[in-house]
N, C-alpha and C positions, 0 to 999 in steps of 0.2 A: 123434583125440580127439573123442568125441561127447558132446553134452549132451542126453541123452534127456529129462530133466525139462523143460528149456527148450523142446525141440522139441514135447513133448506139450502144454505150455501154449500154445504158438503155434498148434498144430493145433486145440486146443480153441477158442481165440478165433476162429480163422479159420472153423471149422465153425459155431460159434455165430452169427457174423456172416452167413455164407452161408445158414444155415438160417432164421434169424429175420429177416434183412434189417436188423438193428439192431446197434449196438455192444454190447459187454459190459454186463451189468446195472450200473446205477449211473452210467453216463455217464463222460465223460472225467475230470472233476475228482475223482470218487470213486475212480477207478482210478489216478490219477496217482502217489500215494505207493507203491503196490505196484509199478507199472511202473518207477518210478525206482529202487526198492530192488533189483529183479531186474536191471535194467540195470547198476547200480553193482556189484552182487555179481559178475555175469558178467565185467564189464570188469576188476575187481580180480583175479579168479581168472586171467583170461587174461594180465594184466600180470605176474602172479607166475610162471605156468607156461611161457608161450611163450619168454621170454628164456632160461630154464634149458634147455628142450628145444632151442632153436636153438643155444645154446652147445655142448650135447652133440653135436649133429649136425655142426656146423662143425669141431669138434675130432676127430670120429671116435670119440667115446666112446659108442657105441651101447648098450653094456651098462648105462650109467648112466641111460638113458632110462626104465628100469623104476622108478627111484626118484623121478622127477619127479612122478607123481601123489600121492606120499606127502608132498610138501612142505607142503601145508596142515596136516597133522597135526604135522609137525615144528615148524612155526612156532607152532602152538597150544601145544605143549609148552614151547617156548622162552619164549613169552609167559607161561605159567603160572609158570615158574621165575622170571622177572623180577618178576612181581607178588608171588610168594611172598617173594623177597628184599627187595623194597620193604616189604612188610608186616612182616617180621622187623626190618628196619632201623628202622622207626617204633616197633614194639612193644617191642623189646629192643635198643637201639643198642649196648650193650656186649657183647652175645653175638655170637659169630662161629662159624659152622659151618665147620670146616676138615677136610680129609682128611689122615689121617696117611700120610706117605710113608716109604719106606725099609724097609718090613716084609717085602717079598718076598724069596725066596731068591736071586733074581738081582739084588738091589739093589747099587748101587755104594757104599753107605755102609759096607759091611764088617760089618754086624751078624752075618752068618752066614758068616764066612770059613772056608774049608777049612783043616784043619791038617795 
């Protein structure tokens, strides 16, 4: 797993420092929020992806390793669904979106029994 944007940013800062002999423009305190944000984002991403990848490797589920990079998108969609449900709960508490079950031909309810 490579983090090319992070590497590019680190290279840019290192080259800027080496070339000009001074730290990034603005000084330490001006860059502290951005540096903290990037550090927390990368740490959170690694805390989410590494345990899943490690679990797949330890159990021998190498085919599931391809799904690990998609986990942030999956969690984003779950988060959107949860916020949507909370919004509907506040906006219309007596309304409930339900899925109708038992309409398939293979349903156990017997709606379409062979004769």
